[in-house]
C-alpha positions in Angstrom: -14.6 -23.5 -74.9 -11.8 -24.7 -72.6 -11.6 -28.4 -72.2 -10.3 -30.7 -69.5 -6.5 -31.3 -69.6 -6.7 -35.0 -68.8 -9.4 -35.7 -71.4 -7.5 -33.8 -74.1 -4.2 -35.5 -73.3 -5.9 -39.0 -73.3 -7.4 -38.2 -76.7 -4.1 -36.9 -78.0 -2.2 -39.9 -76.8 -4.7 -42.2 -78.4 -4.6 -40.4 -81.8 -0.8 -40.1 -81.7 -0.3 -43.7 -80.7 1.6 -42.8 -77.5 0.6 -44.8 -74.5 2.9 -43.2 -71.9 1.3 -40.0 -70.6 4.7 -38.3 -70.0 5.7 -39.0 -73.6 2.3 -37.8 -74.9 2.6 -34.6 -72.9 6.1 -33.9 -74.3 5.0 -34.6 -77.9 1.9 -32.3 -77.5 3.9 -29.5 -75.8 6.8 -29.5 -78.3 4.3 -29.5 -81.2 2.3 -26.6 -79.8 5.5 -24.7 -78.8 6.7 -24.9 -82.3 3.3 -24.1 -83.8 3.1 -21.0 -81.5 6.4 -19.8 -82.9 5.1 -20.2 -86.5 2.0 -18.1 -86.3 1.1 -14.5 -85.4 0.7 -13.5 -81.8 -3.0 -12.9 -82.0 -3.6 -16.4 -83.4 -1.4 -18.0 -80.7 -3.2 -16.1 -78.0 -6.6 -17.1 -79.4 -5.6 -20.8 -79.5 -4.0 -20.6 -76.1 -7.3 -19.5 -74.5 -9.0 -22.8 -75.6 -6.2 -25.0 -74.4 -5.8 -26.1 -70.8 -2.8 -25.7 -68.6 0.7 -26.4 -70.1 -0.8 -26.8 -73.6 -2.1 -23.2 -73.6 1.2 -22.1 -72.1 3.2 -23.9 -74.8 1.3 -22.3 -77.7 1.8 -18.8 -76.3 5.3 -19.2 -74.8 7.2 -17.8 -77.8 4.3 -16.2 -79.6 6.3 -13.1 -80.3 8.9 -15.0 -82.3 6.8 -15.7 -85.4 9.3 -17.5 -87.5 8.2 -18.5 -91.0 9.1 -22.0 -91.9 7.9 -24.8 -94.2 6.0 -27.8 -93.0 9.1 -29.9 -93.5 11.2 -27.5 -91.4 8.4 -27.5 -88.8 8.2 -31.3 -88.4 12.0 -31.7 -88.3 12.1 -29.1 -85.5 9.3 -30.8 -83.6 11.1 -34.1 -83.9 14.4 -32.6 -82.6 12.6 -31.0 -79.7 10.8 -34.2 -78.8 14.1 -35.9 -78.5 16.0 -39.1 -79.3 14.0 -41.7 -81.2 11.4 -39.3 -82.6 11.6 -39.1 -86.4 10.1 -36.4 -88.6 7.5 -39.0 -89.6 6.6 -39.4 -86.0 6.3 -35.6 -85.7 3.9 -35.5 -88.6 1.7 -38.0 -86.8 2.0 -36.0 -83.5 1.1 -32.7 -85.3 -1.9 -34.2 -87.0 -3.0 -35.7 -83.7 -2.6 -32.4 -81.9 -4.7 -30.6 -84.6 -7.4 -33.2 -84.7 -7.6 -33.3 -80.9 -7.8 -29.6 -80.5 -10.5 -29.4 -83.2 -12.5 -32.3 -81.5 -12.4 -30.4 -78.2 -13.8 -27.1 -79.5 -10.8 -25.3 -81.0 -11.7 -25.9 -84.7 -12.5 -22.2 -85.4 -9.1 -21.1 -83.9 -7.3 -23.8 -85.9 -8.9 -22.6 -89.2 -7.6 -19.1 -88.4 -4.1 -20.5 -87.6 -4.1 -22.5 -90.9 -4.8 -19.3 -92.8 -1.4 -17.9 -91.6 0.7 -20.8 -92.6 2.2 -21.8 -96.0 0.5 -24.2 -98.3 3.0 -26.9 -97.3 1.1 -27.2 -94.0 -2.1 -28.3 -95.7 -1.5 -32.1 -95.2 -0.9 -31.5 -91.5 -4.4 -29.8 -91.2 -6.3 -32.4 -93.2 -8.3 -34.0 -90.4 -11.9 -35.2 -90.3 -12.4 -32.8 -87.4 -11.6 -29.8 -89.6 -13.4 -31.0 -92.7 -16.3 -28.9 -93.9 
């Protein structure tokens, strides 16, 4: 089920604690771009189908890269990509917000498959009420 871009971004911004829409979009896109590089092509494509607009594009942009990394490496890269003033701790919040938002908007099955392809160190990033059960 594909969801409305504005509704998804409003939800993400709220969960991530980012009030400015441009900053929220940047955080979501950089998080999804990095996630897309970290999972197999098929999983990136499946998740990209349920995400609207630039979010779906971000998860599939570098899907052929598939670089294995730890969760710590992942959040440092997300923080670096988001830019000045964003810490790895912020990137953890943004990643968890992205995952919870996608799950809440109908992408929970795709996220569970994505999770299966990542190292155990990613478990805390995927511990959201929306994926429980």
